[in-house]
N, C-alpha and C positions, 0 to 999 in steps of 0.2 A: 316481409320477414325473410323470404328466400334471398332477396337482393342483399339485405343486411348480413345474412349468413355468408353469402358469397364473398362479400367484401372483407369479412373477418378471417377468411381462410387463405392459406398460401397454396394456391392450386393452379393448374394449367389454364391460361387464358387463351382460349381459341374461339374465334368467330366462325360459326357454321353457316355455310350456304345451304346445305341440306344435311340431315342426320339420318344415317341408316344403321341398322342393328345387325347382329352376327351373321355368320356363314359367308365369309368373304373369300375363302380360299387362302392364298398367301397374304399374311398381314405384315406390316412394317414393324420391326423390332424397336425396343425402347432404348433407354440410357440409364445411367446411375441416377435415380430420381431422388433418393433420400438426401436431405440437407443436413442431417445430424452427423457430426463427426466428433466422437468423444475425445476429450483431452487424454494425454498419456496417463497411464496408470500411476497412481501416487498423487494426483492432483486433488485439491480440496473441492474442485468444481466439476460440473458435467462437461462443459465445452471449453471454458477458459482454463488457463493453466496457472496454478499457484507457484510453480517453479521450485518445488521441494527437491533440489538436486544435492542433497546431503548424503554423506556416508560413502562407503566403498563396497562395490559389488552388492548393493542393496536392491533386492528384487521385490516387485509388486505384481500380483496377479489379480484379475477380476473379470467380471462380466456385467454388462449393462443391457437391460431389456428396454427396447424402444418401440412403443406402439404408436402408429400414426393412422389417423382416420382421414381418408380422402386426401392423400398427398398429391394426387393427380386426377383432376376432374375436367369435364368438358362442358362448356357453356354455349348457349345460343346467342344470337345477335342482341337479344334483350337482357343478356347476362343472367338468364335462368339456367340453373344446373340441369343438365340432361342425363349425364351418367358419369361414372368414375372409372377411368382406366385402371387406377389402383385405388380400391375402396378401403381395404384393411391391409395393414402391413405390420408385421411383428418381427423385429430384428433382435438377435442376440449378438452383441459386440463383445467378442472374447479377446482379451488383451493382456499384455505383459510389458513390463519395463524393467530396466536395470540401470542403476546409477553406478558408473564404473569407478570414477576417481573424484568424487566430491563436486564435480561441476559438469561432467559429461554423461549424457544419458542416451540409451538406445531404447526404442520402443517398437511394438508390433501390435496390430489389431486386425482381427478377421471378423467382418460382419456376416451373419448367417440369417437369411430370411426364413424364419420358421413357419410363418403362415402368411399367405397373400391371396387376395381375390379381387376381381374387377370385371368390367364389361368392355367388350370390343366396340369399336366405333369406326366410322368413316368420315373423314373431314375433307371436304372439297375433292372427293374422289379418291383420297388416299386412305387405305385400310390401316388402322392402328390396333395392334394387339393389346391384350390386357394381361396384368399379372395374375397368375392362377395357381402357382405352386411354390413350394420351398426351393431355395437356391442359395448358393454361396454368393457373397458380394466380393468386391475388389479388396484384396489384402493390402494393408497399409504398413509401411516401414518408416521409421523416423530416427533422426539423430538431432540432439540439442546440446548446446554448450552455454553455460552461464557466463555472462560477460562481466557484469558488475553486480554488487549487492549479494545478499544471502537471504535464504528463506526466513521470513519474519521481519526483515528490514522494511523501512518505509517504501523503498523502491528496489526492485531487482529486475535486471534486463538479461535476456538470453536471445540467441539466434539459433535457428534450426531449419531442417529440411524434411519434408514428408514426400513419400513416393507411393503410388498405388499401382499394383500389378493387376492386369485384367483377368482375374480369377473368377469373376462372376458371369452372369448370363444377361445379355442385352434383352433377350426375349422376356425376361422376368423383371426387368427394370432394376437390376442389381449391379450393372456394369456399363461402362462406356465402350467396352471392347477394345480399349487402347490405354496406354500408360498415361498417368497424370503425375506431375511433379509440382511441389509447392515450397519455395523458400518462405520463411516466416520470421517475424520479429515478435518476441513475447515479453510481456512486462507484468509485474505483480508486486504486491506489498501489503503491509499492514500499518495502520495508524490507530494504536490503542485497540479497541474492540472492532474497528472497521477494517474490512479486508477488501481488496480490489484486484482485478486481473484484466488484461487486455491482450488481444492478438491481432496482428495484421499480416496478410499473406497475398501473394500472387499465385494463382493456380493455373499451371499450364495444362490444358487438355488437348491431347493430340487429335481427338475427334473434333472436327470443326464444321460438320455438315449441318443440316437442318432437321427438325422434327416437327411435323404438322405445320410446315411453312415457317417455323421459327428457328433462328440460328442457335447453334450450340457454340462451344469453343471456350477459350481461356477466360478467366474471371479474377476479380478482386474479391477477397473474403476477409472477414474479421469477426471478432466477438469481444464482448465486454461482460464482466461480472462484478457485482458489488454486494456486500452483505455485512452482517454483524455477527460476532461470536458471542455465544451465551454458554459459558462452560465448554462442554465438548461439542456443542452444536455450532454450525455455520448456516445462517439462513439468509437468503437473498435471491434476487433475480439475475438472469443471464439473457443476453440478446446476441444472436448470431445472424449474420447476413452475408450476402454476396451479390455481385452484379457483373454482367458481361463486360469485356474489354472492348468489344467491337463498337463502331459508331452507331450501329443499328440496335445494339443490345445494352449499352451502358445506361443504367437506371431505367431501362424499359420495364414494363409491367411483368412480362413473363420471365425475364432474366434477373429480377431483383427480389428474391425472397427474403423476408425478414421474419425471424421467429423469436418468440420470447417465452421463457420458462421461469417459474419460481420454484426453487429447490430448498430442501432441508438435508443437511449432511451431518452424520454423527461419526465421530472418530473415537474408537476405544483404545486404551493404552496398549493393548495387545497387538495393535496393527490392523485390526478389523475396522473397515469403514462401510457404513450403510447410508444410502442416499435415495431420495425420491423427489420427483418433480412433476408438475403439470404445466402445460402451456399451449399456445396455438400460434397461428400465423398473424402477422400484423399487416401484410400486404399480399398482393397476388403475385405468385411466382412459381416456377417449376419446383415441385417437390415439397412445398410447405403445407402442412395439414390443417384441417379444421380443428383437430385436437391432437395433442401429443402427451403421452404419459411415459415417464422414465423411472426405472428402478435399478439401482446398482449395488453390487456386493463386491468388495475386494479385500484382499489381505496383503499387507506388506511387511517386510522385515522391520522390526522395531529398532529404532536407534537407541543406544544407551542414553539413559536419562541425563540431560545436560544440567549442570548446576545453575541455579537461578541467577539471573543477571538483569535486574529490572531496569537499570539505567543504560544497558547495552554498551558498556565501555570495555567489554572483554575481561572484566575482573569479577569473579563470582561474588555474590552478595556475602557469602560466608567470610570472605577475607577483604571485603570492600568497606573501608572506613566511611565512605560517602555513597551508600548504595542507591541513593536517589538522584545523584548528580554525576554525569559522565566525567571521568577524571583520567589520571595517568598512573602507571605503576610507581611504587615507591618502596624503598627498603624499610622505611618506618611504617610499622603496621597501623599506626594512628593516622597516617597520611596516604596510605595505599588506596588508590582509586579515587582520590580527591582531585578537584580541579587545581591546575597550577596557579600560583598567585599571579594576579595581573601585574604586568611589568611595563615599564616604559623603556625606551632605548637607554643604554648606559650613557649618561651625560653628567657632566660636572660643570655647571654654569659658572660657579665662582672659583673654579680651579683650586679647591682646597683639599682635593684628594678624597672627597666623600661624594659618592654618586647622589644625584638629585633625588633619586627614589628614597634614600635614607636620610637626606639632609633636611633638618628642621628649618634651616635658613639657607635655601638654595641660591640666593642671590648675594649672600654675605659670606666673606671668607671667615672660616671658623676652625674649630678643632673637633676631633673625634671624642665622643663621650659615650657612656653606656646608657644614658637617658635619651629615649627617642624624641623627647621634647626639647633637648638642647644639643643633640648631636649635629655637628656642622655649624654651630652658631659661635660668634665671638665670645671669649671668656666673660666679658663684661655684660653680655646680654642677659637680662633677667629671664627666668623660666616662665613661659606663658602657659595659660590653660589650654589655648588652641592656637595652632600655627598652620600656615598654608604651605604645603609641599607641592611637588610637581604633579602628584596624582590625587591628593586628598586634602581635606581639612582635618589635620591630625589633632586629636584631643588628648590631654594629659590626665584627665579624670574620667571615671566611668559615668555613663548615663545610667542612672538607677531607676528601677521600677518597683512597684509593690509586688510582693511575692506572688508568683503564678498569675500575673496580671499585666496588662498593657498600660496601667495607670502610672504616670510619671511620679517619682518621689520628689518632694520639694528640694532635696539636696542637689538634684540635677539642674536646677535653675541656673546656677552659676556657670556651668560648662556650656549649657545651651545659649546663655546670654553671650558668652565669648564667641561662639559660632555665629550668632546673629551679627555681632559687631563686625566680624571679618567679612560676612556677606554684604553688610552695608558699606564697608570701606572698599570693597573690591567688586564693583559691578561687572568687571570683565569676566568674573566667574558666572557664566550664564546658566549652567545646568549642573545640579548636584543630585546624586542618588543617595538617599539615606537607607543604609542596609542594616537589617537586624540579624544577629547571629546568636545561636545557643550552643551549649555543649551537647554531648550525646546522651545525656540522661533522659529517660522517659520515652514516650512514644514519638517516633520521627514525624509522623503526620501532624501531631499536636504541636511539636516544636516548630514546624514550618508555619503553621497558622499563627502561633503566638509571636514568633519573630516578625511576621508580617504586620501584625497589629501594633507591636511596639514601634516599628519603624514608622508606621502611619501616625502614631501618637506624637513622635518627634516632629514630623512634618507639620502636623496640626499646631503644635506649640510655636513653631517658627512663623507660620503663616498668620496665626492670630496676633502676632506681634509685628506684622508689617512686611514680612518677606513675601515677594511676589510668588504666587503658587506656580507660575510657569517656570520658575527656577528650580523647583524641587520635585522629586518623585521618590517613591518608597518601594522597598522590596524586602521580603523575608526569606532568608536562606536556611533557616533552621540550623541543623548540625552539619550541613553539607560542605562548609568551607572552614574547617578548623585551622588555626594557626599554631596550635600546640597540641600535645598529647591530651587525651581525655582519660588517662589512667591515673592522674594525680589531681588533687584539688586545685593546686596552683595552675596546672594546665587547663582544667575546666574553667577556671575563673578568667583566664585570658581568652578563651573561646566565646564566653558570654560577653558580647560587645556590640556597640553601635559604631558603624563606619560611615564617614561622609566622603564618598568617592566623587571626584570632579569629572564630569562627563564632557563638558564643553567650556572652552575659554575663548574670550574675545581679546583684542589687543588691549594691553594695559594702558591706563591713563598716563599722560606725560607728567 
């Protein structure tokens, strides 16, 4: 059991030739042993950074209590724990941050060891002091700039620099006694209810001597966090680790601490955030404890409530005619925020002055008409129920369904038969997407589901009559892609439609 406990802790790995206890006279001083470095104030996480760099002169203040049990212990040759140089360590990390101009942030953090105790030891004739009293730690200053993305996007990237001033005490294991500097790359984002964050850094430590025969010095450091949002809660684990950069310390046991915590974070609309976490070490390394407990309280300036924009296209839902589909601004309130119509390059294959996109007979010289089924066709050409254009199989009659249902009405057989005939006659049309669309009446989610079922019914009708299933797919867009206003019955009737979009063509038969 002692061996298993030792393997689960992030502690000092030291092989003892002999072990002696106190009363040494002059003992060797320690180093900054704690591996917990809190994220800048305003982050949704303890260690990882959610990169909430919004606002202007937005300030956040807070304190994190960090209790570590046996972050630095001594083992004998049989890996049995003999004593702990640092047995109990309780830090208060007092910090502040300010977002200056919506993408640039300054931060500061001061760790204060409020309580410490431990036992002195001698390793190979070298006297090692213990942590025994409160002390300040090394003050940390930071600056970060957001490069791409924004808070809440799927991915946001930032670059920053941290620096530590030697304000702590080596004798109490709260300081290296020298400056540390760390350039870092930060990333984070959200995918629905899932949130993530990551950090990678190089930490330059001016102190590069040894402790208990083991080298100190510069290191690689990083952290990751992943969790889910449930209302105002964020719940999930974080892992933070480091390793030495020297050839004798890279991924070595004593210089590669890896810690894991599982936290719960609550954000109140007022700007108050409460967080708690428990964790322990996953490997043996300097400064990682058998147990870690965290508690954080912080308050930040609240941002003005932003208007809802659930499709993240920059157009508030209140004025977005297609709130569930990313779109573009438009002067027409019925099209504002809707996707732009799919277009093909302006081409006129038959040189009749009518672009192929609008030409019902793109390979025959014709005349312009107001009927989309004859526009661009020769005057003598009869009006067809279905024609092939550059981008679609255009139909001249509606595909009708039973009211509030995906069941095809018998009257639709004629137009669907015309579509089937064109697919039979033109095998070069390799892939068609059958799209269902509705007007804006009713519940948007129900319209999405109903339009999808109706499109699938059309595909089923065609495949049951011999069209290869590999040539067809279906999609329901609900009210997300209107072609006319939804404020009139005539406009709504145009928006209720089935579209046959050509996705792939092969070479035409000679």
